[in-house]
N, C-alpha and C positions, 0 to 999 in steps of 0.2 A: 506415069504421067510425071510426077513429082522427080522421080530420078532422072528423067531425060531433061528436065528443067535445070536440075542441079549440075548435070554434066555440061549443058549448054553454057550455063554461067561461069563454070570452071574454064571452058575452053575460050570464052569471050575474055575472061580476066587474064589468061595466060598469053592470049594473043598479043594484048597490049601492055604485057609485062607487068600486070598489076595482080597483086595478091589479096584477098578479101577473107577476113575473119570475123566470125559472128558470135556474141554471147548473149544469153538471156536468162533471167533468174526472177522468180515470183515466190521462192520458198525461203528464203533467208533475208534478203534485203529489207530493212526498216523495220516492218511488220510482215509476218508470212502470209503470202496470199492476200494481201491488201495493197501491196504495191508491186510494180513490175519494172524492171530495168532491161532494155536492149541496147547493146553496144556493138557496133560495126568498127573493125578497123581495116582501111584500105591502104596499102603500101605498094609504092613503086620506087623506082630509081631516084625520084624526085624527093621522096620522102613519104612519112606516114601520117594519116590524118585519122583520128578516133572520133566517132560521133556517137553520142548516147541520147536515148528518149527514156524518159521517167513517166510510169503510168501509174494511176491511181484506179483501183476498181470501185465501182458504182453499180450495184445490183449484179447482173453477170456480164458487165461489159468493162472494157479498160478505156480509159481517157488520158491522154497525154497532158500532163501537168508541167513537164520541163524538158527543154532540149538543150544540149550543148556540144561543143568540140573543141578539140586542141591538137596541135601537132606534136610529134614525138621522134625518138630515135629510129631510123628507117628500118634497121636489121633487127629491132626487137619485138619478139611476138606479142600477142595479145594474152594477158593474164589479169584475172579479175578476183577480188575478194569481197564478199558481201554479208559475211557472218560474224563480223567483229562490231562490237559497240565500243568505239575508242574514247568517246566522252562519257560513258556510263549513264546515258540519259533514257536508256531502255529501247532506243531504235539503233539498229545495225547500219553501218555507215558503209562507204564504198571507197575501196582502193583500185586504182588501174595501174597497171604497169607502165613505166615510162623510160625506164633505162636500167643499165647495170653498171657497176663499177669495181674496183679491187678484184679482177678476174671472176665476177658474178657473185662475189660474196655479198657486195652492198646492193640490195634490191631497192631500186628508186621507184616510188609510185606517186601518182596524183591522188591525193586524199580529198575526198568530198564527205563532209558531215552534214546529216539531215537535220534541217530545222523545223520542228513540228509546228511552228507558228506560222511561217511562210509556206509550209509545206513543199519545199525545195531542198536541194542538195547545195550546199555552200562549198565552193571550192577553198581550200586551204593552200593559200597563194605561194608559200614557200616550203611546201612538203617535199619538194625534189630535194631540198637542202639537207634532210635527215632521212637516211636509209634505214629499211627493215624497221618499220613503225608497228608498234603493238600496244595494246591497252595494259598498264601496270596497276594492278588491283592494290598493291601495297601502299602506293601514295596516290592513288587515284588520278592517274596522269597519263600521258603518252610517253612510251619509250623509245628511243631510237638507239639501235645497235650499230655502231660504226667500226668496219675494218679498215686498217692502215698498216703501218709498220708495226704498231701494236693495235689495241682496240679501245673504244670509248662507248660508254653508256649515257645518252643525254636524257635527262628529265624535263618533260615540256608540257606546257599548258595551252590551250588553244585561246588567243586573246583576238576578238573580232574574227578575222578570217586569215589568221596569221599563227604559227607556232611559235611559242616563246619559251627559251629555255630558263630553268631557275635552278638546275644542278647539274652535276657532271662527274663521272668517275672514269678515270684513264686507267688502263692495265698495260704496263710496258716494261721490259726487262726485269721481271720478277718485283715489280714495286707498283703500288696503286697510289694515284694521286685523286683526292676528291675536293670539288670545288662547289661553292655556292655561286650561282650568276645573278647579278643584280644589275639592272639598267645595262644589260649586254655585257657586264664586265665580270670575268672569273675571278672568285677570290678564293685563294687556296685554304681549304679547311685542314687537310691532312695529307702527309706523305709517308709511306712506311713499306717496310719489305713485305712481299706478299707471294705466298707459294700456291700454286694450283698445278694439278695434272693436266688441265685443258690449256691448249694454247690460246684459246679465246675464252675469256672470262667476262660475263655481264653481270650486270647488278641489278637489283630491285629497290635498293636505297641509296643514298649518298652521305647521310647523316642520321644516324650512323652508317658506315658502309656495310651492306649486306648483299649476298648473292641471291 
């Protein structure tokens, strides 16, 4: 019976030129088996819409505590990351695929940070400006790895509901440039020759510069 329903849903979606993708996780998001996320992406020629529902478990039942949605790049499939704690507070956060750039090297994602006080996911409004986001244990911050003609590593803190840069290292033409960022202005700390066997070099620190 379930198989018949799935086939009918597929035929219905195909008939109307719509593709539906679904993701669900309760094993890694926030706290294992205490929270659950259901995400649906519906794509058509007109665009893609991502809808999510966050659940919290009480006894043996799941209760919705938050719902949200956003539009995204039409031809980009649904990818979700739920096993990273990006602000090191003990709760795993949520990243949802949004777009790609630099021929797929720059993975752009919508970032949602869990707030234990409100029991909700907080959307980081400018996360699309910083591709390839990961937690950096060396600086206890978020790091963005960005590809272009060269490549750059950005060091970021969360301020309210936005990412704010405080450091940066660029690698280009066998040289590195390290910067301190203050009030959104980049202050050059060091420029020097730098040899690497890798075409893409990323860094865990900017002062001093460390891979």
